[in-house]
C-alpha positions in Angstrom: 22.7 -16.3 58.1 19.0 -17.0 58.3 17.1 -19.0 55.7 13.7 -18.0 54.3 11.8 -20.9 53.0 8.3 -21.9 52.1 6.2 -25.0 51.6 5.5 -24.0 48.0 8.6 -23.4 45.9 12.3 -22.8 46.6 15.2 -21.5 44.5 18.6 -20.2 45.4 19.6 -16.6 45.0 23.0 -17.6 43.7 24.7 -20.5 41.8 25.5 -23.7 43.7 28.4 -23.0 46.1 31.7 -24.8 46.6 31.7 -27.9 48.8 33.0 -25.9 51.8 30.3 -23.3 52.7 32.6 -21.6 55.2 35.3 -20.8 52.7 36.0 -17.2 51.7 35.0 -18.1 48.2 31.6 -19.1 49.3 31.1 -16.0 51.4 32.1 -13.7 48.4 29.1 -15.0 46.5 26.5 -14.0 48.9 24.0 -11.8 47.0 23.3 -8.2 47.9 19.7 -9.0 48.8 20.7 -11.5 51.5 23.0 -8.9 53.0 20.2 -6.4 52.9 17.9 -8.8 54.7 20.5 -9.2 57.4 21.0 -5.5 57.8 17.2 -5.0 58.3 17.3 -7.6 61.2 14.3 -9.4 60.2 13.3 -12.0 62.7 14.3 -15.5 61.7 11.8 -18.1 60.6 11.3 -21.0 62.9 10.6 -23.5 60.2 10.1 -23.8 56.5 6.4 -23.2 56.9 7.0 -19.6 58.0 5.6 -16.9 55.8 7.8 -14.1 54.3 6.8 -10.5 55.1 5.8 -8.1 52.4 9.1 -6.3 52.6 10.9 -9.6 52.0 8.6 -10.3 49.1 9.6 -7.0 47.4 13.3 -7.3 48.1 13.5 -11.0 47.0 11.2 -10.7 44.0 12.7 -12.2 40.9 11.7 -13.7 37.5 9.6 -16.8 37.9 11.0 -20.1 36.6 9.0 -23.0 35.4 8.1 -25.8 37.8 10.8 -28.2 36.5 13.6 -25.7 37.1 12.2 -24.9 40.6 12.1 -28.6 41.5 15.6 -29.1 40.3 16.8 -26.1 42.3 15.1 -27.4 45.5 16.6 -30.9 45.1 20.1 -29.6 44.4 20.1 -27.0 47.2 22.4 -28.1 50.0 21.3 -27.7 53.6 22.3 -24.5 55.2 22.2 -22.4 52.1 19.8 -19.4 52.0 16.8 -19.9 49.7 13.7 -17.9 49.2 10.2 -18.7 48.2 8.4 -17.3 45.2 7.1 -13.9 46.2 3.4 -13.2 46.6 2.2 -9.8 45.6 0.2 -7.8 48.1 -3.1 -7.1 46.3 -6.5 -5.9 47.4 -10.1 -6.1 46.2 -10.8 -7.9 43.0 -7.2 -8.5 42.2 -6.6 -10.1 45.6 -9.5 -12.5 45.0 -8.2 -13.5 41.6 -4.7 -14.0 42.9 -5.9 -15.9 45.9 -7.9 -18.3 43.7 -4.7 -19.4 42.1 -2.6 -19.9 45.2 -5.4 -20.8 47.6 -7.4 -18.4 49.6 -6.0 -19.5 53.0 -2.4 -19.3 52.1 -2.9 -15.9 50.4 -4.6 -14.5 53.4 -1.8 -15.7 55.6 0.9 -14.2 53.4 -0.7 -10.8 53.8 -0.5 -10.7 57.6 2.4 -8.4 58.7 4.8 -10.0 61.2 6.5 -6.9 62.7 6.0 -3.3 63.5 8.3 -2.0 60.8 6.3 -3.9 58.3 3.1 -2.4 59.5 4.6 1.1 59.1 5.9 0.2 55.6 2.5 -1.2 54.7 0.8 2.1 55.7 3.4 4.0 53.7 2.9 1.8 50.6 -0.8 2.4 50.7 -0.3 6.1 50.3 2.4 5.8 47.6 1.2 6.4 43.9 2.1 3.4 41.9 2.1 3.5 38.1 0.8 0.2 36.6 0.2 -0.2 32.9 -3.1 -1.5 31.8 -3.3 -5.2 31.5 -3.8 -6.4 28.0 -6.0 -9.4 27.5 -4.7 -12.1 25.3 -7.7 -11.8 23.1 -7.3 -8.1 22.5 -5.0 -6.8 19.7 -1.8 -5.1 20.7 -0.7 -1.6 19.4 0.9 -1.9 16.0 4.5 -0.9 15.4 5.3 2.7 14.5 6.1 1.8 10.9 2.5 1.0 10.4 1.6 4.6 11.1 3.9 5.8 8.3 2.4 3.3 5.8 -1.1 4.2 6.8 -0.5 7.9 6.4 0.9 7.3 2.9 -1.9 5.0 2.0 -4.5 7.6 3.1 -2.7 10.3 1.1 -2.9 8.2 -2.0 -6.6 7.4 -1.5 -7.4 11.1 -0.9 -5.5 12.0 -4.0 -7.6 9.5 -6.0 -10.8 11.0 -4.5 -11.5 7.9 -2.3 -12.2 10.0 0.7 -14.3 7.5 2.7 -11.5 4.9 2.7 -8.9 7.5 3.6 -11.1 8.7 6.4 -11.5 5.2 7.8 -7.7 4.6 7.8 -7.0 7.9 9.5 -9.6 7.3 12.3 -7.9 4.0 13.0 -4.5 5.8 13.2 -6.0 8.2 15.7 -7.3 5.4 17.9 -3.8 3.8 18.0 -1.7 6.9 18.0 -3.8 9.7 19.5 -0.7 11.8 20.3 0.6 12.0 16.7 -0.4 15.3 15.1 0.0 14.1 11.5 -3.2 12.1 11.6 -5.3 15.1 12.6 -3.7 17.2 9.9 -4.4 14.6 7.2 -7.9 13.9 8.4 -8.7 17.6 8.5 -7.5 18.1 4.9 -9.6 15.1 3.7 -12.7 16.6 5.3 -11.9 20.1 4.0 -11.7 18.7 0.4 -15.2 17.5 0.9 -16.4 20.9 2.1 -17.1 19.4 5.6 -15.6 22.4 7.3 -17.4 21.9 10.7 -16.1 18.4 11.0 -12.6 19.5 10.0 -12.7 22.2 12.6 -13.6 19.6 15.3 -10.8 17.3 14.2 -8.2 20.2 14.5 -9.5 21.2 17.9 -9.3 17.6 19.1 -5.8 17.3 17.7 -4.7 20.5 19.5 -6.0 19.0 22.8 -4.3 15.6 22.2 -1.0 17.3 21.5 -1.4 19.8 24.3 -1.2 22.7 21.8 2.5 22.0 20.9 1.9 20.9 17.3 2.2 24.0 15.0 1.0 22.1 11.9 -2.5 21.6 13.4 -2.8 25.2 14.4 -1.7 26.3 10.9 -4.1 24.0 9.1 -6.9 25.2 11.4 -6.0 28.8 10.6 -6.1 28.1 6.9 -9.5 26.6 7.2 -10.8 29.6 9.1 -9.3 32.0 6.6 -11.0 30.0 3.8 -14.4 30.3 5.3 -13.9 34.0 6.0 -13.2 34.0 9.8 -10.2 36.4 9.5 -10.0 37.3 13.1 -10.0 33.7 14.2 -7.5 32.8 11.5 -5.1 35.5 12.9 -5.4 34.0 16.4 -4.6 30.5 15.1 -1.7 31.6 13.1 -0.4 33.4 16.2 -0.8 30.2 18.2 1.1 28.2 15.6 4.1 30.6 15.8 4.0 30.4 19.6 4.0 26.6 19.4 7.1 26.7 17.1 8.4 30.0 16.0 10.5 28.3 13.3 7.4 27.0 11.6 7.6 28.8 8.2 4.1 27.9 7.0 2.5 29.8 9.8 4.5 33.0 9.1 3.9 32.8 5.4 0.2 31.9 5.7 -0.3 34.8 8.1 1.5 37.2 5.7 -0.6 36.1 2.8 -3.7 36.7 4.9 -2.5 40.2 5.6 -1.8 40.8 1.9 -5.4 39.9 1.1 -6.5 42.4 3.7 -4.3 45.1 2.2 -1.9 45.2 5.2 1.3 45.3 3.2 3.5 46.5 6.0 2.2 43.9 8.4 2.8 41.2 5.7 6.4 42.4 5.3 6.9 42.3 9.0 5.7 38.7 9.2 7.8 37.6 6.3 10.8 39.3 8.0 10.1 37.3 11.1 9.9 34.2 9.1 13.3 34.9 7.7 14.7 35.7 11.1 13.5 32.6 12.9 13.3 30.0 10.1 16.3 30.6 7.9 16.4 30.6 4.1 13.8 29.2 1.8 12.7 30.0 -1.8 9.1 30.8 -1.1 9.5 33.8 1.1 12.0 35.1 -1.5 9.3 34.5 -4.1 6.6 36.3 -2.2 8.8 39.3 -1.5 9.8 39.4 -5.1 6.2 39.5 -6.2 5.6 42.3 -3.8 8.5 44.2 -5.4 7.1 43.5 -8.9 3.7 44.8 -7.8 5.4 48.0 -6.6 7.2 48.2 -10.0 10.6 47.7 -8.5 11.7 45.2 -11.1 15.4 45.1 -10.4 14.8 44.3 -6.7 12.3 41.6 -7.8 14.8 40.0 -10.1 17.4 39.9 -7.3 14.9 38.2 -5.0 13.9 35.7 -7.6 17.5 34.9 -8.2 18.0 34.3 -4.5 14.9 32.0 -4.5 16.2 29.9 -7.4 19.7 29.7 -5.9 18.2 28.5 -2.6 16.3 25.8 -4.5 17.0 25.3 -8.2 14.2 22.7 -8.3 11.5 25.2 -7.2 9.2 25.2 -10.1 7.0 27.9 -8.5 9.9 30.4 -8.3 10.8 29.9 -11.9 7.2 30.3 -13.0 6.6 33.5 -10.9 9.8 35.0 -12.3 8.8 34.1 -15.9 5.4 35.8 -15.5 7.0 38.9 -14.2 9.2 39.0 -17.3 6.1 38.5 -19.4 4.6 41.6 -17.8 7.8 43.5 -18.8 7.5 42.0 -22.3 10.9 40.3 -22.0 9.7 37.3 -23.9 13.1 35.7 -24.6 13.9 35.7 -20.9 10.4 34.5 -20.0 10.8 31.5 -22.4 14.1 30.5 -20.9 12.5 30.7 -17.4 9.6 28.5 -18.6 12.2 26.0 -19.8 13.8 26.0 -16.4 10.5 25.5 -14.7 9.6 22.3 -16.7 13.1 21.0 -16.1 12.7 21.6 -12.4 9.3 19.8 -12.2 8.5 18.0 -15.5 5.0 17.0 -14.4 3.9 20.4 -13.0 0.6 21.3 -14.7 1.0 25.0 -14.0 4.3 25.1 -15.9 2.9 23.5 -19.1 -0.3 25.5 -18.9 1.2 28.9 -18.5 4.0 28.2 -21.0 1.4 27.0 -23.6 -0.7 30.2 -23.1 2.4 32.3 -23.4 3.4 30.8 -26.7 -0.2 31.1 -28.0 -0.2 34.8 -27.0 3.0 35.3 -28.9 1.4 33.8 -32.0 3.0 30.4 -32.0 -0.3 28.5 -32.0 1.1 25.1 -32.9 3.7 25.2 -30.1 1.1 26.4 -27.6 -1.2 23.6 -28.6 1.6 21.1 -28.3 2.6 22.3 -24.8 -1.0 22.1 -23.6 -1.4 18.6 -24.9 1.8 17.5 -23.2 0.5 19.0 -19.9 -2.8 17.1 -20.4 -1.0 13.8 -21.1 0.9 14.2 -17.9 -2.1 15.5 -15.9 -5.2 13.8 -17.3 -7.3 14.9 -14.4 -6.7 18.6 -14.7 -9.7 20.4 -16.3 -7.9 23.7 -16.7 -5.6 22.4 -19.4 -8.6 21.1 -21.4 -10.4 24.4 -20.9 -7.5 26.4 -22.3 -7.0 24.0 -25.1 -10.8 24.2 -25.9 -10.6 28.0 -26.1 -7.5 27.7 -28.3 -9.3 25.3 -30.7 -12.3 27.5 -30.8 -10.2 30.5 -31.7 -8.1 28.8 -34.4 -10.0 25.6 -35.3 -13.7 24.8 -34.8 -16.4 25.2 -32.2 -17.3 21.5 -32.4 -13.9 20.4 -31.3 -14.0 23.0 -28.6 -17.3 21.6 -27.4 -15.8 18.1 -27.1 -13.0 19.4 -25.0 -15.3 21.4 -22.8 -17.5 18.4 -22.2 -14.5 16.3 -21.2 -13.3 19.0 -18.9 -16.7 19.2 -17.2 -16.8 15.5 -16.8 -13.4 15.5 -15.1 -14.5 18.0 -12.5 -18.2 18.9 -12.6 -17.7 21.5 -9.8 -15.0 23.6 -11.7 -16.8 26.8 -12.4 -14.4 28.4 -15.0 -15.1 25.5 -17.3 -18.8 26.1 -17.4 -18.3 29.9 -17.7 -15.9 29.6 -20.6 -18.2 27.1 -22.3 -21.2 29.4 -21.8 -19.2 32.3 -23.3 -18.4 30.2 -26.4 -22.0 29.2 -26.9 -23.1 32.9 -26.6 -20.6 33.8 -29.3 -22.0 31.0 -31.4 -25.5 32.5 -31.0 -26.8 29.7 -28.7 -28.3 32.0 -26.1 -30.5 29.4 -24.4 -27.5 27.0 -24.0 -25.3 29.8 -22.7 -27.9 30.7 -20.0 -28.1 27.1 -19.0 -24.3 26.9 -18.7 -24.1 30.1 -16.7 -26.9 28.8 -14.3 -24.9 25.6 -13.9 -21.8 27.5 -12.9 -23.8 29.6 -10.3 -25.4 26.5 -8.9 -22.0 25.3 -7.8 -21.1 28.4 -5.8 -22.9 31.7 -6.0 -20.5 33.7 -3.7 -17.1 32.9 -5.2 -15.0 35.2 -7.4 -15.7 32.9 -10.3 -19.4 33.5 -9.6 -18.8 37.3 -9.9 -17.2 36.8 -13.3 -20.1 34.6 -14.4 -22.7 37.2 -13.4 -20.7 39.8 -15.2 -20.5 37.8 -18.4 -24.2 36.9 -18.2 -25.0 40.6 -17.7 -23.2 41.4 -20.9 -25.2 38.7 -22.7 -28.5 40.1 -21.5 -27.4 43.7 -22.4 -26.5 42.6 -26.0 -29.9 41.0 -26.6 -31.8 44.0 -25.1 -32.8 42.7 -21.6 -31.5 45.8 -19.8 -33.3 45.3 -16.5 -31.9 41.8 -16.2 -28.4 43.1 -17.2 -28.5 45.8 -14.4 -29.6 43.2 -11.8 -26.7 40.8 -12.9 -24.1 43.6 -12.7 -25.4 44.6 -9.3 -25.2 41.0 -8.1 -21.6 40.7 -9.4 -20.6 43.9 -7.6 -22.1 42.5 -4.4 -19.6 39.7 -4.5 -16.6 41.7 -5.8 -16.9 45.4 -5.4 -13.4 46.0 -6.7 -14.1 44.9 -10.3 -13.2 47.8 -12.6 -14.6 46.0 -15.6 -18.0 45.5 -14.1 -18.4 49.1 -12.9 -17.3 50.5 -16.3 -19.5 48.0 -18.2 -22.5 49.1 -16.2 -21.6 52.8 -16.7 -21.3 52.1 -20.5 -24.8 50.6 -20.5 -26.3 53.7 -18.9 -24.6 55.9 -21.4 -25.9 53.9 -24.3 -29.4 54.3 -22.9 -29.1 58.1 -22.7 -28.4 58.3 -18.9 -25.0 60.2 -18.7 -25.8 61.4 -15.2 -26.4 57.9 -13.9 -23.2 56.7 -15.7 -21.2 59.4 -14.0 -22.6 58.4 -10.7 -21.6 54.8 -11.2 -18.0 55.9 -12.0 -17.9 58.0 -8.9 -19.2 55.1 -6.8 -16.3 53.0 -8.1 -13.7 55.5 -7.1 -15.3 56.1 -3.7 -15.4 52.5 -2.7 -12.1 51.5 -4.3 -9.5 50.2 -1.9 -6.1 51.8 -2.5 -3.1 49.7 -1.4 0.0 51.8 -1.0 3.3 50.1 -0.5 6.2 51.8 1.1 9.5 51.3 -0.6 11.5 51.9 2.5 11.4 48.6 4.2 14.2 46.6 5.8 14.5 43.2 4.1 15.5 40.2 6.1 15.6 36.9 4.2 13.8 33.7 3.5 11.5 30.7 4.0 8.1 29.1 3.6 5.9 26.5 2.0 4.7 26.9 -1.6 1.6 29.2 -1.9 -0.8 28.5 -4.7 0.9 30.3 -7.6 -2.4 31.3 -9.2 -3.7 32.6 -5.9 -0.6 34.7 -5.3 -0.7 36.0 -8.9 -4.3 37.0 -8.5 -3.7 38.5 -5.0 -0.9 40.7 -6.3 -3.0 41.5 -9.4 -0.4 40.3 -11.9 -3.2 38.7 -13.9 -4.6 41.2 -16.5 -8.0 39.5 -16.4 -8.6 40.6 -12.8 -10.0 44.0 -12.1 -9.3 45.5 -15.5 -9.0 42.7 -18.0 -11.3 41.7 -20.8 -14.5 39.8 -20.2 -13.6 37.6 -23.1 -12.2 34.3 -21.7 -10.1 33.8 -24.9 -8.7 37.3 -24.9 -5.3 35.9 -23.8 -5.2 33.8 -26.9 -4.6 36.2 -29.8 -4.5 35.8 -33.5 -1.4 34.4 -35.2 -1.1 37.5 -37.3 -0.2 39.7 -34.4 3.1 38.1 -33.6 6.2 39.8 -32.1 9.5 40.2 -33.8 10.7 36.8 -34.9 14.3 37.8 -35.1 14.3 39.1 -31.5 12.8 35.9 -30.2 15.0 33.6 -32.2 18.2 35.4 -31.2 17.4 34.7 -27.5 16.3 31.1 -28.1 18.1 28.5 -26.1 19.3 25.0 -27.1 16.6 23.3 -25.1 15.2 20.3 -27.1 11.6 19.9 -26.0 11.0 16.7 -27.9 14.1 15.0 -26.5 13.3 16.2 -23.0 9.7 14.7 -22.9 11.0 11.5 -24.6 13.9 10.9 -22.2 12.4 12.2 -19.0 8.7 11.6 -19.4 8.5 8.7 -21.9 6.2 10.6 -24.2 6.1 10.4 -28.0 5.3 13.8 -29.5 3.9 12.1 -32.6 1.3 10.2 -30.5 -0.2 13.2 -28.6 -3.1 13.6 -31.0 -3.9 9.9 -31.0 -3.8 10.0 -27.2 -6.2 12.9 -27.1 -8.7 11.1 -29.4 -8.7 8.0 -27.2 -9.1 10.0 -24.0 -12.1 9.0 -21.9 -12.5 10.7 -18.6 -14.4 7.8 -17.0 -11.5 5.4 -17.6 -8.6 7.4 -16.2 -6.2 5.5 -14.1 -5.9 7.2 -10.8 -2.5 5.8 -9.9 0.4 8.1 -10.8 3.3 6.4 -12.4 6.6 7.7 -11.0 8.9 9.4 -13.5 12.6 8.9 -13.5 15.1 11.5 -12.6 18.4 12.2 -14.2 20.2 9.6 -12.2 17.5 7.0 -13.0 16.2 6.8 -9.4 12.4 6.4 -8.9 10.7 9.1 -7.0 7.1 9.2 -5.8 5.4 12.6 -6.5 4.1 13.9 -3.3 1.8 17.0 -3.4 
């Protein structure tokens, strides 16, 4: 057997052999690489100064030892045993120069000279072979963090965005994209942060970049992009993006449901049912598709079918607060107040901190004439959600109706400080000042609401209310302009058309009033739903309950309700039958529930309201404890 040696370093390919090198025991320990060298018939080296060939270097390459171990190996290696030198990589260009500077330019150049024809051919083949070599990381540069850091960073960014610290959240997410460009969650989170700041063009760019980085295989990015386009009114583009999301993953329920809601808004009921059916087919069961289908049945006045679907939704997920709330509101429409109250109780038990549950339940009790209970429920909701302006707005209207205008003004001011861009707060406040005879203040508040957004549905309501104000004080030309502007935003508003027609009749123009009524019926969009549809079943993410309710016109204040923002809060004298309600009352103890589950003292709610200061609200959300005393972080 030939020996391959070098003047540099030597180390054996196997452990020190037995004293007799010719024994069978010695021969059995010959490594595979030595046998491979023999089979290749490589010419033997004439001396220890001979240079190994590139093929020998590749075959005999092993982990480098430190100099002390190499020296010990050389000293302890008996004569006649095969040893190899440390391999020298065959490099070229700048890498060859750097490598040669370490070993000596002369020796490096010698090592690269082929010694046989087979090696020449192998060298030519190696030059044409694609070799993957990871980028070298300098010792000074920072290495890629562990994957757990991505999870922590995403949660941290979500908390910051929830607390309106968008700049810090954006910085964290950009760092995540630089380290993990292939992870789609960072693009989704960053796009949502930008959308919350109305930076739609930048959010669109982020989503597009995310689709490219994930090669179009992440359905969440497509779905969020579709929601953005739908929000800004690009309906055709939104359909294309929803379709792309379902192609990327046909089991992605959010895409099917979001697409169905888009078609509902466009009046395509059959198309929406078809999409929901596909969601059930490909995704399996979930409470929110049941919920949406139930609301469609309720809109078509098929109440028994709606109840069945709501029951399926709550069986699928008993903790679905949205399903309990939607079911309760349908029962409210049917004046089944006892059943509605029980469903509200189920809703707050399913999600004790849900602001919609406390808000809608409070308004329900006020509508039934139980003013104190309604006030109490709204205060509980505010204590649990101190950043929600809607709860304060409803409480302000309740206090104005049954207490004093000064207390209502305090609450309106607090609500406007919480969210200065919340239009309904300014509109309701303006309506109250108009009722109090403060016309100039009312106009200023209406102008403030329109300065936030002059094209939204809330802006249409504001223009309508302002038009009524001008009509009552005799500015008829201004009232006509305001009604026309409102209809330019929402041409389906029955109240606005009829109010304008009433104005013309009062001014002695019956012909013009009839023309306005005919215009309404000519441009009205009729949505006809077919009862003969094949129902599949299930699945989707939670839609905004208020948006779905408005979409399906379950809210009496939309397209036919009163212009009075406090019309849903009636006098205590007009109560329903007390015996009927009490007979259906449950054993739900509200005070014990909020004390045990939410650590709230009912007797201190008024004191907490008096000490409330919007500028000093703590943004961190304290986790509440479940029935089994396990902490749970509330994730939106």
